[in-house]
C-alpha positions as YAML, in Angstrom:
chain: A
units: angstrom
residues:
- id: 1
  name: MET
  ca: [60.66, 59.74, -102.44]
- id: 2
  name: ASN
  ca: [63.18, 62.30, -102.04]
- id: 3
  name: LYS
  ca: [62.08, 63.32, -105.85]
- id: 4
  name: ILE
  ca: [58.44, 63.26, -104.59]
- id: 5
  name: LEU
  ca: [58.84, 65.19, -101.59]
- id: 6
  name: ILE
  ca: [61.42, 67.90, -103.58]
- id: 7
  name: GLY
  ca: [58.51, 67.98, -106.51]
- id: 8
  name: ALA
  ca: [55.40, 68.47, -103.91]
- id: 9
  name: ASN
  ca: [57.29, 71.25, -102.02]
- id: 10
  name: LEU
  ca: [57.92, 73.00, -105.68]
- id: 11
  name: SER
  ca: [54.72, 72.85, -106.17]
- id: 12
  name: LEU
  ca: [53.50, 74.83, -103.34]
- id: 13
  name: LEU
  ca: [55.30, 77.85, -104.59]
- id: 14
  name: VAL
  ca: [52.93, 77.88, -107.69]
- id: 15
  name: LEU
  ca: [49.95, 76.95, -105.39]
- id: 16
  name: PHE
  ca: [50.27, 79.14, -102.35]
- id: 17
  name: PRO
  ca: [50.19, 82.59, -104.33]
- id: 18
  name: LEU
  ca: [47.04, 80.51, -106.19]
- id: 19
  name: ALA
  ca: [45.65, 80.24, -103.09]
- id: 20
  name: TRP
  ca: [45.95, 83.66, -101.79]
- id: 21
  name: ALA
  ca: [44.16, 85.62, -104.51]
- id: 22
  name: ALA
  ca: [41.62, 82.70, -104.85]
- id: 23
  name: PRO
  ca: [38.19, 83.28, -103.12]
- id: 24
  name: LEU
  ca: [38.68, 81.97, -99.60]
- id: 25
  name: MET
  ca: [34.72, 83.03, -98.02]
- id: 26
  name: ARG
  ca: [31.66, 84.83, -99.94]
- id: 27
  name: ALA
  ca: [30.10, 87.29, -97.70]
- id: 28
  name: GLY
  ca: [26.66, 89.21, -97.71]
- id: 29
  name: LEU
  ca: [25.13, 91.81, -96.04]
- id: 30
  name: LEU
  ca: [21.74, 90.65, -96.48]
- id: 31
  name: PRO
  ca: [20.24, 87.35, -98.03]
- id: 32
  name: LEU
  ca: [18.82, 89.98, -100.57]
- id: 33
  name: PHE
  ca: [22.17, 91.60, -102.21]
- id: 34
  name: GLY
  ca: [25.03, 89.56, -103.80]
- id: 35
  name: LEU
  ca: [28.03, 88.24, -102.28]
- id: 36
  name: THR
  ca: [31.19, 89.90, -102.25]
- id: 37
  name: GLU
  ca: [34.20, 87.33, -102.55]
- id: 38
  name: VAL
  ca: [36.99, 87.71, -99.95]
- id: 39
  name: SER
  ca: [40.90, 86.60, -100.84]
- id: 40
  name: VAL
  ca: [43.60, 86.79, -98.58]
- id: 41
  name: LEU
  ca: [45.40, 89.34, -100.52]
- id: 42
  name: SER
  ca: [41.45, 91.56, -100.69]
- id: 43
  name: GLY
  ca: [41.48, 90.66, -97.02]
- id: 44
  name: LEU
  ca: [45.07, 92.53, -96.21]
- id: 45
  name: ARG
  ca: [44.29, 95.15, -98.50]
- id: 46
  name: ALA
  ca: [40.80, 96.19, -96.49]
- id: 47
  name: LEU
  ca: [42.42, 95.83, -93.26]
- id: 48
  name: TRP
  ca: [45.16, 98.37, -94.66]
- id: 49
  name: GLN
  ca: [43.16, 100.63, -96.51]
- id: 50
  name: GLY
  ca: [41.04, 100.45, -93.29]
- id: 51
  name: GLY
  ca: [43.97, 101.94, -91.05]
- id: 52
  name: GLU
  ca: [44.34, 98.42, -89.59]
- id: 53
  name: TRP
  ca: [48.31, 98.01, -90.28]
- id: 54
  name: ALA
  ca: [49.52, 95.84, -87.28]
- id: 55
  name: LEU
  ca: [46.81, 93.40, -87.89]
- id: 56
  name: ALA
  ca: [47.03, 93.62, -91.80]
- id: 57
  name: LEU
  ca: [51.27, 92.81, -91.04]
- id: 58
  name: LEU
  ca: [50.23, 89.93, -89.00]
- id: 59
  name: VAL
  ca: [47.78, 88.65, -91.22]
- id: 60
  name: ALA
  ca: [50.39, 89.07, -93.92]
- id: 61
  name: LEU
  ca: [53.16, 87.21, -91.52]
- id: 62
  name: PHE
  ca: [51.07, 84.48, -91.07]
- id: 63
  name: ALA
  ca: [49.39, 84.11, -94.54]
- id: 64
  name: LEU
  ca: [51.78, 84.79, -97.00]
- id: 65
  name: VAL
  ca: [55.65, 84.98, -95.20]
- id: 66
  name: ALA
  ca: [55.61, 82.21, -93.18]
- id: 67
  name: PRO
  ca: [54.05, 79.29, -95.48]
- id: 68
  name: MET
  ca: [56.57, 80.54, -98.38]
- id: 69
  name: ALA
  ca: [59.64, 81.03, -96.15]
- id: 70
  name: LYS
  ca: [58.44, 77.42, -95.17]
- id: 71
  name: THR
  ca: [58.65, 76.11, -98.32]
- id: 72
  name: VAL
  ca: [61.41, 78.04, -99.59]
- id: 73
  name: LEU
  ca: [63.40, 76.65, -96.66]
- id: 74
  name: LEU
  ca: [62.17, 73.47, -96.90]
- id: 75
  name: ALA
  ca: [63.60, 73.17, -100.49]
- id: 76
  name: LEU
  ca: [67.29, 74.14, -99.85]
- id: 77
  name: ILE
  ca: [66.91, 71.59, -96.71]
- id: 78
  name: HIS
  ca: [65.81, 69.10, -100.30]
- id: 79
  name: LEU
  ca: [68.41, 69.91, -102.35]
- id: 80
  name: SER
  ca: [71.40, 69.94, -99.63]
- id: 81
  name: HIS
  ca: [71.91, 73.86, -99.77]
- id: 82
  name: ALA
  ca: [70.62, 74.53, -96.12]
- id: 83
  name: PRO
  ca: [71.77, 72.12, -93.14]
- id: 84
  name: ALA
  ca: [69.27, 70.07, -91.67]
- id: 85
  name: ARG
  ca: [69.61, 71.27, -88.62]
- id: 86
  name: LEU
  ca: [67.15, 74.22, -89.85]
- id: 87
  name: LEU
  ca: [64.23, 72.13, -90.19]
- id: 88
  name: PRO
  ca: [62.41, 72.74, -86.36]
- id: 89
  name: ALA
  ca: [62.63, 76.32, -87.69]
- id: 90
  name: VAL
  ca: [60.76, 75.19, -90.32]
- id: 91
  name: GLN
  ca: [58.40, 73.61, -88.06]
- id: 92
  name: VAL
  ca: [57.79, 76.62, -86.19]
- id: 93
  name: MET
  ca: [56.76, 78.13, -89.79]
- id: 94
  name: GLY
  ca: [54.50, 75.89, -90.19]
- id: 95
  name: LYS
  ca: [52.42, 76.27, -87.10]
- id: 96
  name: LEU
  ca: [52.52, 79.97, -87.70]
- id: 97
  name: ALA
  ca: [50.64, 79.16, -90.82]
- id: 98
  name: MET
  ca: [48.19, 76.78, -89.71]
- id: 99
  name: ALA
  ca: [47.03, 79.74, -87.29]
- id: 100
  name: ASP
  ca: [45.69, 81.56, -90.17]
- id: 101
  name: ILE
  ca: [43.54, 78.88, -91.20]
- id: 102
  name: PHE
  ca: [42.46, 78.62, -87.30]
- id: 103
  name: LEU
  ca: [41.55, 82.39, -88.10]
- id: 104
  name: ILE
  ca: [39.84, 82.23, -91.04]
- id: 105
  name: ALA
  ca: [37.74, 79.25, -89.30]
- id: 106
  name: VAL
  ca: [36.56, 81.47, -86.74]
- id: 107
  name: TYR
  ca: [36.08, 84.61, -88.74]
- id: 108
  name: ILE
  ca: [33.54, 82.16, -90.66]
- id: 109
  name: THR
  ca: [31.85, 80.57, -87.69]
- id: 110
  name: LEU
  ca: [31.34, 84.11, -86.32]
- id: 111
  name: ALA
  ca: [29.92, 85.12, -89.48]
- id: 112
  name: LYS
  ca: [27.93, 82.40, -89.88]
- id: 113
  name: GLY
  ca: [26.36, 83.56, -85.96]
- id: 114
  name: LEU
  ca: [24.81, 86.86, -87.51]
- id: 115
  name: THR
  ca: [21.46, 86.63, -88.39]
- id: 116
  name: VAL
  ca: [21.79, 89.80, -91.05]
- id: 117
  name: GLY
  ca: [24.22, 88.86, -93.27]
- id: 118
  name: ARG
  ca: [25.33, 85.67, -95.03]
- id: 119
  name: VAL
  ca: [29.13, 83.54, -95.30]
- id: 120
  name: GLU
  ca: [29.28, 80.95, -97.64]
- id: 121
  name: THR
  ca: [32.85, 79.30, -97.81]
- id: 122
  name: ALA
  ca: [34.54, 79.36, -101.78]
- id: 123
  name: TRP
  ca: [37.08, 77.11, -103.38]
- id: 124
  name: GLY
  ca: [40.14, 79.16, -102.03]
- id: 125
  name: LEU
  ca: [39.37, 78.06, -98.32]
- id: 126
  name: TRP
  ca: [40.12, 74.33, -99.23]
- id: 127
  name: LEU
  ca: [43.71, 75.43, -101.50]
- id: 128
  name: PHE
  ca: [44.61, 77.19, -99.05]
- id: 129
  name: THR
  ca: [43.91, 74.87, -96.59]
- id: 130
  name: ALA
  ca: [45.32, 71.96, -98.76]
- id: 131
  name: CYS
  ca: [48.27, 74.23, -99.13]
- id: 132
  name: VAL
  ca: [49.38, 74.55, -95.60]
- id: 133
  name: LEU
  ca: [48.75, 70.56, -94.65]
- id: 134
  name: ALA
  ca: [50.63, 69.67, -98.17]
- id: 135
  name: SER
  ca: [53.41, 71.71, -96.38]
- id: 136
  name: LEU
  ca: [52.82, 70.27, -92.94]
- id: 137
  name: THR
  ca: [53.18, 66.73, -94.36]
- id: 138
  name: ILE
  ca: [56.14, 67.05, -96.49]
- id: 139
  name: SER
  ca: [58.07, 69.03, -93.08]
- id: 140
  name: ILE
  ca: [57.20, 65.63, -91.45]
- id: 141
  name: LEU
  ca: [57.83, 63.47, -94.05]
- id: 142
  name: THR
  ca: [61.23, 65.30, -94.45]
- id: 143
  name: ALA
  ca: [62.48, 65.04, -91.08]
- id: 144
  name: ARG
  ca: [61.38, 61.29, -91.13]
- id: 145
  name: ARG
  ca: [63.63, 60.59, -93.77]
- id: 146
  name: LEU
  ca: [66.25, 62.99, -92.65]
- id: 147
  name: ARG
  ca: [66.36, 61.06, -88.83]
- id: 148
  name: GLY
  ca: [66.41, 57.58, -90.79]
...
């Protein structure tokens, strides 16, 4: 079981960056025009270039830093290079990463309510959500294994 947890967790080191570059949604102003793909990275770039530095930093913290820090810290715990008492910090980072999924869902819901534009979810949203949920599951299973 431990090797499966380690392997699944380490795979997230590859899957998270892929999910950041993958299209989360396709958005367009009118149904007649083509849709533009939006990813976590393109969204961050747009926020930064638009002068929304604080929001860009918050999104980067939730979408990039928290999931990767959680994954690395969990790997260190799995490999006995970090104490198990750091597991509560891992769980806090997981909650921060899940907040990003919630924000994306809110944005899509709001955009779908507009009659002028069009928004479609894309495969990257599913990949990013799966990564966050896999990370959450791995941390829960790790906590159970360490307790018992």
